[in-house]
C-alpha positions in Angstrom: -25.2 21.0 14.9 -26.2 20.5 12.4 -28.2 18.3 10.4 -30.1 17.5 6.9 -31.7 14.5 4.7 -32.7 14.1 1.0 -34.7 11.6 -0.2 -34.2 11.7 -4.3 -37.8 10.1 -5.2 -40.1 8.7 -3.9 -40.4 4.3 -4.2 -40.3 2.8 -6.5 -39.9 6.6 -8.7 -37.7 8.0 -10.5 -34.3 10.3 -8.5 -34.8 13.9 -8.3 -31.7 16.3 -8.8 -30.2 17.8 -6.4 -27.2 19.9 -5.4 -26.1 20.6 -2.5 -23.0 22.4 -1.2 -22.3 23.0 2.8 -19.5 24.6 4.1 -18.7 24.6 7.7 -16.1 26.9 9.6 -15.2 27.1 13.4 -13.1 30.1 14.6 -12.6 31.2 11.0 -11.2 27.5 10.0 -12.3 25.9 7.6 -13.9 22.5 9.2 -16.0 20.9 5.7 -16.3 21.8 2.3 -18.4 19.5 0.6 -20.4 19.2 -2.3 -23.3 16.8 -3.7 -24.9 16.4 -7.2 -26.9 13.1 -8.5 -30.1 12.7 -10.2 -30.8 13.0 -14.4 -28.0 15.9 -14.9 -25.5 15.3 -12.9 -22.2 14.4 -13.2 -21.6 10.4 -14.4 -21.9 8.7 -12.3 -23.9 10.0 -9.4 -25.9 6.3 -8.4 -23.2 3.6 -8.8 -21.4 2.1 -6.5 -19.0 5.1 -5.3 -21.8 7.8 -5.3 -25.4 6.1 -4.2 -26.0 2.8 -5.8 -29.3 2.8 -6.0 -30.1 4.3 -2.8 -32.3 6.8 -3.0 -32.0 9.0 0.6 -28.7 10.7 1.6 -28.1 12.1 5.8 -25.1 14.1 7.2 -24.7 14.7 10.1 -21.8 17.7 11.7 -21.4 17.9 14.8 -18.4 20.1 16.0 -17.7 19.8 20.3 -14.5 22.2 22.1 -14.0 18.5 23.7 -13.2 17.4 19.7 -10.5 19.3 20.4 -8.5 16.9 22.5 -10.4 13.6 22.1 -11.9 13.4 18.9 -13.9 10.1 17.4 -11.8 8.0 15.5 -12.7 7.7 11.3 -14.8 4.3 11.2 -18.4 3.0 9.7 -21.3 3.2 11.4 -24.0 -0.3 10.4 -24.8 -0.7 7.2 -25.9 2.4 6.1 -23.6 5.0 6.9 -19.3 6.3 8.0 -18.0 8.7 11.0 -14.9 11.4 9.4 -13.1 13.5 12.1 -12.7 16.5 10.6 -10.0 18.9 10.8 -10.8 20.8 14.0 -12.8 20.2 16.6 -16.2 17.9 14.8 -17.0 14.4 12.9 -18.3 13.8 10.2 -21.5 11.2 9.7 -22.6 10.0 6.3 -25.0 8.2 5.7 -27.0 6.1 2.2 -29.9 4.4 2.2 -32.4 2.6 0.6 -35.2 5.4 2.3 -35.0 8.4 4.5 -36.6 5.8 7.4 -33.2 4.0 7.1 -30.9 7.2 7.3 -33.1 9.4 10.3 -32.4 6.0 12.2 -28.6 6.3 11.6 -28.0 9.6 12.0 -30.5 9.6 14.6 -28.3 7.3 16.5 -24.9 9.0 15.5 -26.0 11.9 17.7 -26.7 10.0 20.4 -23.5 8.2 20.8 -21.7 11.8 20.0 -23.7 13.7 22.3 -22.9 10.8 25.1 
């Protein structure tokens, strides 16, 4: 399991700059390779509706479990702030974007409880 949360500036302040790359392999197979770049100087559109939509907290949760090879959760929205995406192989990715870190944290906590059952 890997979990990370980022906050791009405090409430009412200008956003900070973030560039993050995450690569996950399992048994030599690539499960995930993604990059996030947002904040001043990042490629255009980072704060638009397709990326952060004005929110300032982002987080992701990657869970790899052997049982996901045969019985993996399906892609689904998770409440107002997140989505679950199955990965190739025995993994899933939960991505959350919210107005603040507390909402991201609570969303990822709930997703983790559900995934670990």
